[in-house]
C-alpha positions in Angstrom: 65.4 38.1 108.5 65.3 40.0 105.2 66.1 38.0 102.1 67.6 39.9 99.2 67.3 38.4 95.7 70.4 39.6 93.7 70.2 39.3 90.0 71.4 40.8 86.7 72.4 39.8 83.2 75.8 38.3 82.3 78.7 40.7 82.7 77.0 43.1 85.0 79.1 42.4 88.1 76.9 40.2 90.3 79.9 38.3 91.8 81.6 41.5 92.9 78.4 42.9 94.4 77.7 39.6 96.2 81.3 39.8 97.7 80.6 43.4 98.9 77.4 42.2 100.6 79.4 39.5 102.3 82.0 42.1 103.5 79.1 44.0 105.1 78.2 40.9 107.2 75.4 39.4 105.1 75.0 35.7 104.7 75.4 35.0 101.0 74.5 32.2 98.6 75.0 32.0 94.8 73.4 29.7 92.3 76.5 29.0 90.4 78.3 27.7 93.4 75.3 25.5 94.1 75.5 24.1 90.6 79.2 23.4 91.1 78.5 21.4 94.2 75.7 19.5 92.5 77.9 18.7 89.5 80.7 17.4 91.6 81.4 13.6 91.9 79.4 13.3 95.1 76.9 16.1 94.3 74.0 13.9 93.3 73.4 15.3 89.8 76.0 13.5 87.7 73.8 10.5 86.7 70.9 12.7 85.8 72.9 15.1 83.7 74.9 12.3 82.0 71.6 10.6 81.1 70.5 13.8 79.3 73.9 14.5 77.7 76.0 11.3 77.4 79.7 11.8 77.5 79.8 15.0 79.7 81.1 13.2 82.8 84.7 14.1 83.5 87.4 11.4 84.2 87.2 12.4 87.9 83.5 11.5 88.1 81.9 15.0 88.1 80.3 16.8 85.3 82.7 18.5 82.8 81.0 21.9 82.6 83.0 22.9 79.5 81.9 19.8 77.7 78.3 20.4 78.8 78.4 24.0 77.7 79.7 22.9 74.3 76.8 20.5 73.9 74.3 23.2 74.8 75.8 25.7 72.3 75.2 23.1 69.6 71.8 22.2 70.9 70.1 25.2 72.6 66.9 23.1 73.0 68.8 21.2 75.7 68.6 24.1 78.1 65.0 23.4 79.0 65.7 19.7 79.6 68.7 20.5 81.8 66.9 23.2 83.8 64.0 20.9 84.5 66.4 18.5 86.2 68.8 21.0 87.8 66.6 23.9 88.9 64.6 22.0 91.6 67.8 20.8 93.2 69.3 24.3 93.1 66.1 25.7 94.7 66.3 23.0 97.5 70.0 24.1 98.1 68.9 27.7 98.4 66.1 26.8 100.8 68.5 24.8 103.0 70.8 27.9 103.1 67.9 30.2 104.1 66.7 27.8 106.8 70.2 27.6 108.3 70.5 31.4 108.1 67.3 31.9 110.0 68.3 29.3 112.6 71.6 31.3 113.0 69.7 34.5 113.6 71.0 36.2 110.4 69.6 39.7 109.8 70.1 39.9 106.0 70.6 37.0 103.6 71.5 37.6 100.0 70.8 35.0 97.3 72.5 35.5 93.9 70.1 34.1 91.4 71.0 34.9 87.8 67.6 33.7 86.5 65.6 35.2 89.3 62.9 36.6 87.0 63.1 33.9 84.5 62.3 31.3 87.1 59.7 33.4 89.0 61.9 33.3 92.1 61.4 37.1 92.7 58.2 36.2 94.6 60.3 34.2 97.1 62.4 37.1 98.3 61.7 40.2 100.3 63.9 42.6 98.2 65.0 42.5 94.6 68.4 44.1 93.8 69.4 44.2 90.1 73.0 44.7 89.1 73.3 46.7 85.9 75.7 48.6 83.6 75.4 50.2 80.2 75.2 47.7 77.3 78.6 48.7 75.9 80.2 48.1 79.3 78.5 44.7 79.6 79.6 43.7 76.1 83.2 44.7 76.7 83.4 42.7 79.9 81.8 39.6 78.5 83.8 39.5 75.3 87.0 39.8 77.3 86.3 36.4 78.9 88.3 33.4 77.6 86.5 31.5 74.9 83.6 34.0 74.6 82.3 34.9 71.1 79.7 37.2 69.8 77.5 34.3 68.9 77.7 32.7 72.4 77.1 36.1 74.0 74.0 36.6 71.8 72.8 33.1 72.7 73.1 33.8 76.4 71.3 37.1 76.2 68.5 35.5 74.3 67.8 33.3 77.3 67.7 36.2 79.8 65.1 38.8 80.6 66.3 42.1 79.1 68.2 44.4 81.5 65.7 47.2 81.1 62.9 44.9 82.2 64.9 43.7 85.2 65.6 47.3 86.3 61.9 48.2 86.0 61.0 45.4 88.4 63.8 46.0 90.9 63.5 47.5 94.4 67.1 48.7 94.1 69.4 49.0 91.1 73.2 48.9 91.5 75.1 50.5 88.6 78.6 49.0 88.3 79.9 51.2 85.5 82.0 53.2 88.1 84.7 52.3 90.5 84.7 49.4 92.9 84.3 51.9 95.8 81.3 53.4 94.1 79.7 50.0 93.8 80.6 49.2 97.4 78.9 52.5 98.5 75.7 51.5 96.7 75.7 48.2 98.6 76.1 50.0 101.9 73.3 52.5 101.0 70.9 49.6 100.3 71.7 48.0 103.6 71.3 51.3 105.4 67.9 51.8 103.7 66.8 48.3 104.7 67.8 48.9 108.3 65.2 51.6 108.7 61.8 50.6 110.1 60.0 52.7 107.4 61.4 50.9 104.4 58.8 49.6 102.0 59.3 47.4 98.9 60.1 49.4 95.8 57.7 47.2 93.9 55.1 49.3 95.8 56.9 52.6 96.2 58.9 52.8 93.0 62.1 53.2 94.9 65.5 52.8 93.1 69.0 53.7 94.3 70.0 54.7 90.8 68.3 56.5 87.9 67.3 54.6 84.9 70.2 54.4 82.5 70.2 57.2 80.0 68.7 59.8 82.5 
């Protein structure tokens, strides 16, 4: 089984790309869904998060993610404390998914990890795919989200490895500035390339499916 690590900065289109991998028959997992499960009433993380940030538990018993995000915007130092508690559980969830995929005889599994490089998880996958778009496209997408502000966008970017650095470390780069069909075709091209017996990691061969932006 080949394991693809899918990543990219905010607003680059990772969710869309992950859906296209699923359409092509890949087993898929994404970190955000794992966090949602862990923050649910019976997810096992409510007490630990509430202990760090009192008052973020929703009336229904799960973590109120909006309230938690608000607390973090006012106290950015809280990110490291939160990540120290949550990341190990998210990693365990991912490992459980991969073990199940192997047991099921899956050929290609895709894990969508927004902080793949930031957490050093690129060493745990066979292939790194970075989803990217020009900065002006990214900015337009992100600022169109409800409740997003320039300040919040800047805060998020400050916590992420720059897009150029991610692209430089990728085996494949998917550029999402075009149409959905163009993005889908790039996903198919990657899977076709990986299906060949001669494929080698781009971290060794310098292989990319798209030119560096600006070329």
